[in-house]
N, C-alpha and C positions, 0 to 999 in steps of 0.2 A: 504493500500500500504506500502511496506516495502523495505528498502535499505538492500540488503542481499548479502552474499557471496555465489557464486555458486561453487559447488565442481565438477570439471571436471570428476572425476571418476564415479560420480553418474549420469552423463548425457548420454543418449542413443546416439549412432552414427547413421548416415544416412544409415548404413547397416541394421539397425533394424527397423527404422520407416521412414515415408515419411517426417517428419518435425523436428526430433530431439527433445530431452527432455531438457527443460530449468529450471526444478525445482531445485533439488539439493540444497535447501536453508536451512539455519540454523533455528532451532526452535525459536519460540517467535514472538510476533506481533509487537515488537518495536525494533528499531535499537539501539544498545548499542553505546553511544558516544565514540569517540576515546580519549584515554588518551593523555596527553601532550607528544609529541615526538613519538607517535605511528603511524607507517606508515599505510596508507589505503591499505587494502588487494587488490592484483592484480585481484582477482576474484570477486570483488564487482560489483553488477549489479543493475540497476534500474528496479523495478517490478511494474506493474500496472495491471489492469484487462485485461488479455490476452496480456500483453506486457512484453518483456524482452529486456533490453538494456544493453549489456556489455559495459564497459567503456574502452576508450583508455588508454594507459600508461600515468600516470600523475606524476608530481613532488611529489605529496603527497604519491605516492607509493614507492618512493625512500628513502633509509636511510639518516639520517642527523646526525649531531653531537649529537643530543638528542636521536637518535634511535639506537637500537642494531640490529646486524645481517647484513648479506651481502646484497648488492643491488640485486633486482630481475634480474635474468638472461634474457637477450634479446635473444629469441630463433631464430634459423634459420627457414625460410619458403621456400617452394618449389612450384613453379607454372609452369605448362606446358601449352603452347598455341599452338593450331594446326590450320593450314589453309589448305584447300583442293586443289586438282587439280594442285599442283606444283606452281612455280612462273616463271616469265620471267627472266631467269638467267642473260642475258647480262646487264639488268638494276638493278640487285640485287647485283652482285659480285663487291666489291671494286677493283679498278684498281691496287692497290699496297698492298703488305703484310706488316706486322709489325705495329708499333705504328704510330700514326698520319696519318692513312690511309685516303685517300679522300673518302668522303661519296658518295655512289652510288645514282642514281636517286630515286630508290624505298625507300632507307633508309634515304633520306633527312629529313623526319619528326623527325628523332632521332638526328638531328644535335646538339641541345643544350644539349643532354644527352650522347654525344659521349664518354665522359670520364668514363661513367658507362655502356658501351656496348662493347661486343666483337663479331665479326663475325667469324664463324668457317666454313672453306671450306674443302672439301675432305672427309667428313664423309659418310658412306655407310651403308645401311641395306640390306645385302645379302639375308636375309630371306623374304624380300619383292619381290625379284625376283621370276621368275616362278619356277626354280629348278625342272623342269619336270611337273609342274602343269598347264601349258598352260596360257591362258589369265586370267585376273582378278587382274590387277595391282592396281587398286584403292582400292579394298577390302583389299588386302595384305598390301598396304601402311599404311592405318589407323590402321589395326590390329597389325602390327609389330612395329609401331613407338615407343610405350612405353613398349611393351612386349619383343621385340627382338626375337620372335619365328615365325615359319611359320604357318599361319592359315590353318586349315584343310578344304579341298575343298569338302564340302558336305553340301548343304543347309539345311539338316535336323539335322546336328550335329555341335555343337560349340566346337572347340578345339583350344585354342590359348596359352596364358600363363598369369601369374600374371604380371601386369604392374608396372613400376618403381614407380609411384606415390602411388600405393597401398602397395608396400613394405615399403615406407617411412611412410605411414599412420599407418601401423601395428606397427611401432616403436614409433611414437610420438603421434598418434591419441588419446590415452587414457588421454592425458594432456589437451585436449581442448573439447569444447562442441560438435563439429562435427569432426568426425574422418578425414573426407576429404570432399571437395565439388567438384562436377562434373557439369560443366555448358556448355551450348551450345546455339545456336541461330536457330536451326532447329529441328522440331519435329522428333523423332526417329521412327523406324519401328522394331518391336520386332521379326517378323517372315518373312518367305519368302526368295526368291532368288533375289539378286540385281546386281550381277556382275559375269557373266560367270560361274555360278554354286556355288558361295560363298553365304553364308547366309547374309542377310541384316544387321545383328548385327555388322558385321565387318565394313561396310561402315559408320555406325552411332556412333561408339564408339572407343575411344582410351584408356579408363580406364577399367581394368579388375581385378575383385576381385579374380577370379580363372580362370583356363583354360576354363571353360564353362559358366562363369557368368560375363557379362559386368556390370559396375557400371552405372546405368541409369542417364542420364543428366537431370538437371532442365533447361528448356528453357523459362519458363514463369516468367517475372519479378515480377508480383504480388505474385505468389506462393513463389518465392525465398525471397521476402521481408517478407512475413508472416512467412516463415520458420526461417529466421534469427532473427526476432524481435518479434515473437509470444511467448507466455509464455510456452506452453506445446504441447504435441502431441495429446491431446484428442480433441473430437468434441467441447468441451467447448471453446477451443482457436479459432477454426474456427468460432464458433458462435459469439465470442467477436469481431473478425475481421469484420464479416458481419454486426454486429450491429454498429460498428464504421463507416463503409462506409454508412450505411443507414442513420445515423445521421449527416453525413458530417463532422465527427471529425477526427483529426489526431491521430495517435498512441501516439504522444508526449503529447497530452492533458491528457492522462491517467497516465503520470508520472510527471506531473508538481509539485506536492507536494514533491516528492522525489528529484527532481532537486533543488528546493528551499532549502531543508535541506542539500543537498550535498554542495551547493555553500557556505554555512556558514563555512564549514571546509576547504575550498580551498583558496590558494593564487591567486593573480591576473593572473599569467600565466596559472594556471590550469583552472580558470574560463573562460579565453579566449578559451582554448582548448575545454572545454565542449561546449561553445557556438558555436564554429566552427563545432564541431562534430554533434551537434543536428541540426544546420541549414542545414548541408549537408544531414542529414537523412530526414529532412522535405522536402528539395528540391527533393530528390529522390521520396518521397511519392507523391509530387505534379505531377511529371512527369508521374508516374505510373497511377495516377488517370486521368490525361489528355489523355494519350495514350490509356487507356482502355475505354474511352468514358463515364466515370462516370458523366461528366458534360453535356452530351447530352440529349436532349428530343427526344426520338425515336418514329417514327410513329407506330401506332398499328400493331402488328404482326411482328415487326422487332426484330432481335436478337442482344443483346448487344455484342460488340467486346470482344475478349477473354482476353485482357490485354497485348497482344504482339504487339509492335509497327510495323507499316507497313514497315518503312524504316530500312534497316539493320543497318545503322550507329547508329540510335537512340536506337535500340534494344541492339546492342553490347555495346554501351556506358553505358546503364543502368546496364547491367550485370557486366561490369567492375567496376562501381562505388560501387555496393554492394559487390563485391569480395574484393575491397580495404577496405571497412568498416569491413568485416569479418576478414581480416588479421590484421587490425589496433586494433581491440578489442580482438584479440587472440581467436576468436571462432573456427578457424581452422588454421593449418600451412601447409596444403597440398591441392592443388587444380589443376584441369585441366579445360581448356576452349577450346572446339572444336568449332571454329567459325561456320562451316557448315559441312555437311556430305561430304564424297568423292562422286564424280560425281554430286555435287550440280549444279543445273542449275539456281542458284540465279541471278537475274538481279539487276542492280544498277542505277536506274533512277536519284538518287541524284548526280551522277557524269556523267550523260548522257551516261551510258552504258546499253543498253536495250536488248542486246543479252545475252543468258545464259552463265554463267561462264564456265561450262564444255565444251560447244560447242566452245567457244573462245579458251580454252586451247589446243584444237586440231587446232592450228593456221596455220598449213601448210606453215609456214614461210611467212605468209602474213603480210605486214607492218601495216595495219590497225588493224588486230587482236593483233599484238604485242603492239600497242599503247594502246588498250583498256585493255589488260591484265595488262599492267604496271599501268594503272589508278586504277584497282581493287586492285592490290598488294600494291600500295601506300596508298590507303584508309585503307586497313587492318593494315598496319604499323602505319599509323597516329593514329588509334584508340589504338593500343598498346602504342604509345608514350604518349597519354593522361593518360593512366593507370599508366605508369611508373612515369610520373610527379606527379600524385596524390600520389603515394607511396613516392616519393622523397620530398614531401612537409610536410610529417609527421615526426616530430622529435622524436626519441627514444634514450633516454640517450643523448649522444653527437653526434649521427649519425642520419640517417634517416631510415624510414621503408624499403625503397628500398635497403639500404646498408646491410640489414639483410634478404633480400628476393632474392632468385635465380629464375629468370624468363627465361625459355627456350622456344623460339618461332621458329616454323618451319613447315615443311611439310614432308610427307613420299615419295613424288615424287619430282623430280627436274624439268625436262622439261615435261609439260603436254602432248605434242605431241609425245614425245619419250617414255613416261611412264618409265623413268629410275629412279633407286633408288641409284645411286652413286652421289657424290658431292651434297648432299642434302642441301637446303637452311636452315641454322641454325644460330640462334642468341642467345647470352646470355646477360642478363642485370642484374644489381644489384649484391648483395652478396659480395661487395668489403670489407666489414668490419666484415665478419665472422671470426671465430677463425683462419681459413685458407681461407683468402679472395680470390675471383676469380681474375684472371689477366685480367683486362679490358682495354679499349681504345686501341684495336688492332684488326687487321685482321690476323687470323692464318690459314695458308694453311697446312693441314696435308697430309701425304703421301697417295697415291691412295688406296682406299678400306679400310681405317681405320674404324673399326666398330663403328657405332653410339652408340652401347651398351657400349663402353668404356667411352663415355660422361656420360651415365646414371650411371655407376659405380662411377664416380667422384662426381656427384651431390649427390648420395645416401650416399657416404662416409661422406660428409659434413652434412648430416642429421643424422649421427650416425648409418647408416645401412651398414653392410658388408656381402652381399650375397656371398655364396661360389662360385656361378656361375650365370651368367645372359646372356642367349642367346649365341651368338658367341663372347662375350666380351673377350678380351685378357688381358687387364690391364686398370686400371683407367687412363683416359686421363689426360694429364698435362694441367690444365686450371687455 
């Protein structure tokens, strides 16, 4: 086992393989001790048999009076989070514009984070409207949300556009182990017709590598864990993971020697950071093992569960926790998280909502439907709030990980009963300490039909991307 520096340029992206490449290590079987005053390299990782653990930003990676060179730059990150079927807008939209706005009922879980959040009203996706193509608003909503283009209505042909996250990934993805991450909580469907003549790929994807190629989401927590913390792309890594589970061992058991060596070179604050990081990783591993039924004795002929938790909230929480670790350890700087597909009929027994989400979204102005939709929307936001708090608890230099991460949350439909694509529910969080920080702690009402693509331009600009054009964008939004 070796403590090594991983070279980002040598790592494969998830465009090329299913798991990413974590090799990229320097030659030699022994770690070279750090010289006095020499900073620990930001790319240092712990390696074991089938294990790869990138490290969070540590004080030992910062320059000191004894060290030469500038401090490692804290990079910007971009995360898009999508919810299907619109939201209950009367309970979403704050009553007043400007700063110090009153928190709406659905946004109440964000109350303690209000100073790091902005609610943006009035944004529109014109290309999600029919524009002569007839019904199919759900397919167009998801397909257009990050691409800004009109999806082609033919179930045998995919034609959309490159999404904003993939434009960002093309700019910064070479600097990290994974070019980008695409996550979700509902299994996709690669072919067939799902919405009034549109291909199913539109309903199931918000991230597009090209006009005809969606970026496939990872929905299985176990597979995501093995992908982020497995050593390589080969069958050998998969075999190592299977052997660990068969022996009942944690991935961390395979890097214990490396952890002990690393601790000797670290100060007290860094040792505490490492302990918190590793304990968080171990807790995720425990949850995955529990939810996948690894601790169950099954009757003969039974099939072991897939590793995907039954409750949406448990599933979503696990995916968020691993995304936070991936950002914290700089394994990626760009990610999308599509909670569920458009037209999702997911039920939520954990909040006593047993009707399907899509059916409820066609509320018919029924008060009981409104109440249940509000409960679903509030659960979705509460899970987002947990993720944001997780990012905000991680100190990077003098700020927090959230301060350097732009999180855009919303939907491509406003009212699920009307299927309208104007005044879209849109929320921004974090990014307040970027070189050009976002203006937070406010509710901004933009003029009618302001293109949603103007927002994408503004976020891409802060990631160092300047596309010549993007859908119907007019100018970068003032945010």
